[in-house]
C-alpha positions as CSV (number, residue, x, y, z in Angstrom):
1,M,19.2,-79.5,-29.9
2,K,21.4,-80.8,-27.0
3,R,21.4,-78.7,-23.8
4,D,24.7,-77.6,-22.1
5,Q,26.5,-80.4,-20.3
6,D,27.2,-77.7,-17.4
7,P,23.9,-76.3,-16.2
8,T,25.9,-73.7,-13.7
9,A,27.6,-71.9,-16.5
10,D,24.6,-69.3,-17.0
11,R,24.8,-68.0,-13.5
12,E,28.7,-67.5,-12.5
13,Q,29.0,-66.1,-8.8
14,P,31.7,-63.5,-8.3
15,P,34.3,-64.9,-6.2
16,A,34.4,-64.5,-2.5
17,T,37.3,-62.7,-2.0
18,D,35.8,-60.0,-4.4
19,E,32.5,-59.9,-2.1
20,A,35.2,-59.5,1.1
21,T,37.2,-57.0,-1.0
22,S,34.1,-54.9,-1.7
23,R,32.8,-55.0,2.1
24,T,36.1,-53.8,3.2
25,V,36.2,-51.0,0.6
26,D,32.6,-50.0,1.9
27,L,34.0,-50.1,5.4
28,L,36.7,-47.9,4.8
29,V,34.9,-45.6,2.8
30,K,31.9,-44.8,5.5
31,Q,34.7,-44.6,8.5
32,P,35.1,-41.3,9.4
33,P,38.6,-39.8,8.5
34,D,39.5,-38.9,12.2
35,S,38.9,-42.6,13.4
36,R,41.0,-43.6,10.5
37,E,43.7,-41.2,11.2
38,H,44.1,-42.1,15.1
39,G,43.7,-46.1,14.3
40,D,46.7,-45.9,12.0
41,D,48.4,-44.0,14.6
42,A,47.3,-46.6,17.1
43,R,48.7,-49.6,14.9
44,G,51.8,-48.0,14.2
45,G,50.6,-47.2,10.7
46,L,51.9,-43.3,11.2
47,R,55.0,-42.3,12.8
48,P,56.6,-39.4,13.6
49,S,59.2,-38.2,10.9
50,R,62.5,-37.0,12.3
51,R,63.3,-33.5,12.1
52,P,65.4,-32.7,8.8
53,W,68.6,-31.3,9.6
54,S,70.2,-27.9,8.1
55,A,72.6,-27.6,5.7
56,R,74.5,-24.9,7.5
57,R,76.0,-23.6,4.1
58,I,76.4,-20.0,5.1
59,P,78.2,-20.6,8.6
60,A,80.2,-23.5,7.0
61,A,81.3,-21.3,4.2
62,L,82.2,-18.4,6.3
63,T,83.9,-20.2,8.9
64,A,86.2,-22.0,6.1
65,L,86.8,-18.6,4.2
66,V,88.1,-17.0,7.5
67,I,90.4,-20.1,8.3
68,G,91.5,-20.3,4.9
69,A,92.1,-16.5,4.5
70,A,94.1,-16.6,7.9
71,A,95.9,-19.7,7.1
72,G,96.7,-18.4,3.5
73,I,98.2,-15.2,4.8
74,L,100.3,-16.8,7.9
75,L,101.9,-19.6,5.1
76,F,102.8,-16.8,2.5
77,D,104.5,-14.7,5.2
78,V,106.2,-18.0,6.4
79,V,107.3,-19.0,2.9
80,R,108.5,-15.1,2.6
81,V,111.0,-15.8,5.9
82,R,112.4,-19.0,4.7
83,A,113.1,-17.3,1.3
84,G,115.5,-15.1,3.4
85,Q,113.2,-12.0,3.5
86,S,112.1,-10.7,6.8
87,A,108.8,-11.3,8.4
88,A,105.7,-8.6,7.6
89,A,105.3,-6.1,10.2
90,W,101.9,-7.3,11.6
91,R,103.2,-10.7,12.7
92,T,106.1,-9.3,14.3
93,R,103.6,-6.8,16.3
94,L,101.2,-9.6,16.7
95,A,104.2,-11.7,18.4
96,D,105.4,-8.9,20.5
97,E,101.9,-7.8,21.5
98,L,101.0,-11.3,22.9
99,A,104.5,-11.9,24.4
100,T,104.2,-8.5,26.5
101,R,100.5,-8.0,27.1
102,P,99.4,-9.5,30.8
103,L,96.6,-11.9,30.7
104,D,94.4,-9.4,32.4
105,D,94.7,-6.8,29.7
106,V,91.3,-5.5,28.4
107,W,92.1,-6.5,24.7
108,I,93.1,-10.0,25.6
109,R,90.0,-10.5,27.4
110,V,88.0,-9.1,25.0
111,G,89.7,-11.4,22.1
112,A,88.9,-14.5,24.4
113,A,85.5,-13.5,25.1
114,V,84.7,-13.1,21.3
115,L,86.7,-16.4,20.4
116,T,84.7,-18.2,23.2
117,L,81.4,-17.2,21.3
118,V,82.4,-17.7,18.2
119,G,83.3,-21.6,19.4
120,L,80.0,-22.0,21.3
121,W,78.1,-20.6,18.0
122,L,79.7,-23.3,16.1
123,I,79.2,-26.0,18.8
124,I,75.7,-25.1,18.7
125,L,75.1,-25.0,15.0
126,A,77.0,-28.5,14.7
127,L,74.6,-30.0,17.2
128,T,71.3,-28.6,16.4
129,P,68.9,-29.7,13.6
130,G,68.2,-26.0,12.9
131,L,65.0,-25.1,10.1
132,R,63.0,-24.0,13.0
133,R,60.6,-22.6,10.4
134,L,59.5,-26.3,9.6
135,L,57.3,-28.6,11.2
136,P,57.7,-32.6,11.2
137,L,54.6,-34.3,10.2
138,R,53.9,-38.2,10.5
139,T,54.7,-40.5,7.8
140,P,53.7,-44.4,7.1
141,D,57.8,-44.8,6.8
142,E,60.4,-43.9,9.1
143,R,62.6,-43.7,6.0
144,V,60.3,-40.7,4.5
145,Q,60.6,-37.3,5.9
146,A,57.7,-34.6,5.7
147,V,57.6,-31.3,6.9
148,L,55.0,-28.4,7.0
149,D,56.1,-24.6,6.9
150,R,54.8,-22.8,9.8
151,D,53.6,-20.2,7.8
152,A,51.8,-22.4,6.0
153,A,50.4,-23.9,8.9
154,A,49.4,-20.8,10.1
155,L,47.2,-19.9,6.6
156,V,45.7,-22.9,7.0
157,L,44.4,-22.6,10.5
158,R,43.3,-19.0,9.9
159,D,41.2,-20.0,7.1
160,A,39.3,-22.5,9.4
161,A,39.2,-20.3,12.4
162,M,37.3,-17.5,9.5
163,R,34.9,-20.2,8.8
164,V,33.5,-20.3,12.3
165,A,30.0,-18.5,12.5
166,G,30.2,-15.1,14.3
167,V,34.2,-14.6,13.4
168,S,35.0,-11.3,11.7
169,A,39.0,-11.6,11.7
170,A,41.5,-14.1,13.0
171,R,45.0,-13.9,13.8
172,V,47.0,-17.4,14.0
173,R,51.0,-17.8,14.9
174,V,52.1,-21.4,14.9
175,G,55.0,-21.8,16.8
176,R,57.2,-25.4,17.6
177,S,55.4,-25.9,20.7
178,R,52.5,-23.5,20.9
179,I,49.9,-22.4,18.6
180,A,48.4,-18.9,19.4
181,A,44.8,-17.9,18.1
182,R,43.2,-14.4,18.2
183,A,39.9,-13.7,16.7
184,E,37.3,-10.8,16.6
185,V,33.8,-11.6,17.2
186,R,31.3,-9.9,15.5
187,F,28.0,-11.5,16.6
188,R,27.3,-14.4,18.9
189,A,28.4,-14.7,22.5
190,Q,31.9,-14.7,22.9
191,A,31.9,-17.8,25.0
192,D,30.0,-19.8,22.0
193,V,32.4,-18.5,19.2
194,K,35.2,-19.3,21.7
195,A,34.2,-22.9,22.1
196,D,33.5,-23.6,18.2
197,L,36.5,-21.7,17.1
198,L,38.7,-24.2,20.0
199,A,37.0,-27.4,18.4
200,T,37.8,-26.2,14.9
201,L,41.3,-25.4,15.5
202,L,42.0,-28.8,17.2
203,E,40.1,-30.7,14.6
204,Q,42.0,-28.6,11.8
205,R,45.4,-29.2,14.0
206,D,45.0,-32.9,13.9
207,R,44.3,-33.1,10.2
208,L,47.6,-31.7,9.6
209,A,49.2,-34.8,11.0
210,L,51.9,-33.2,13.2
211,A,54.1,-35.5,14.5
212,R,54.2,-33.3,17.6
213,P,51.2,-31.2,17.8
214,P,51.5,-27.7,19.5
215,R,49.4,-26.7,22.6
216,L,46.5,-24.5,21.3
217,T,45.0,-21.4,23.0
218,V,42.1,-19.4,21.9
219,R,41.4,-15.6,22.7
220,V,38.3,-13.9,21.3
221,R,37.6,-10.1,21.9
222,P,34.5,-8.0,20.5
223,R,35.0,-6.4,17.0
224,R,36.4,-2.9,17.0
225,K,34.3,-0.2,15.7
């Protein structure tokens, strides 16, 4: 029998690219999750997502309803006058009041103040994003928006606080710029529990990948009997 012409066919070696890929995967798996997250941030892999803007459906609907109703009633009365009928009593009285009352009248001032407050409210709604209950997250793409509800973030942090040894009860409130955590200590020294609780909550806060992580304040007290 003849031997094979290619003696290396029986012992093929995997390509070098496969070995490099395997080593890269091993390094990524062995790398701690915290370092991977911070590394992505440093290289620009994760970017703060923009805060979503509220549609303002209720204020827009109320404003449109009030303006539309007032314009419709006024237009109906103008059409009546053009048709040869007398003007409505409310429009005649309103015109007389505006023509005869001085500018320093109480009702004129009250009406002007109300209209000013309504105008300022509408301007603030138009210039602010709203949705204060949502916290923006970091995303790998600027076109992607991700948010986290503040109540959900508080629940995650509270669960992390309850896993600290010595904590019998915990309460966490998440704001836009501050996270306030309070815990009751059942055993262990309060200083040790506070240090462990602070470290645990800081780690959990970083895992949430918030675009602007709020500052954290921790308070502990003995358990009430």
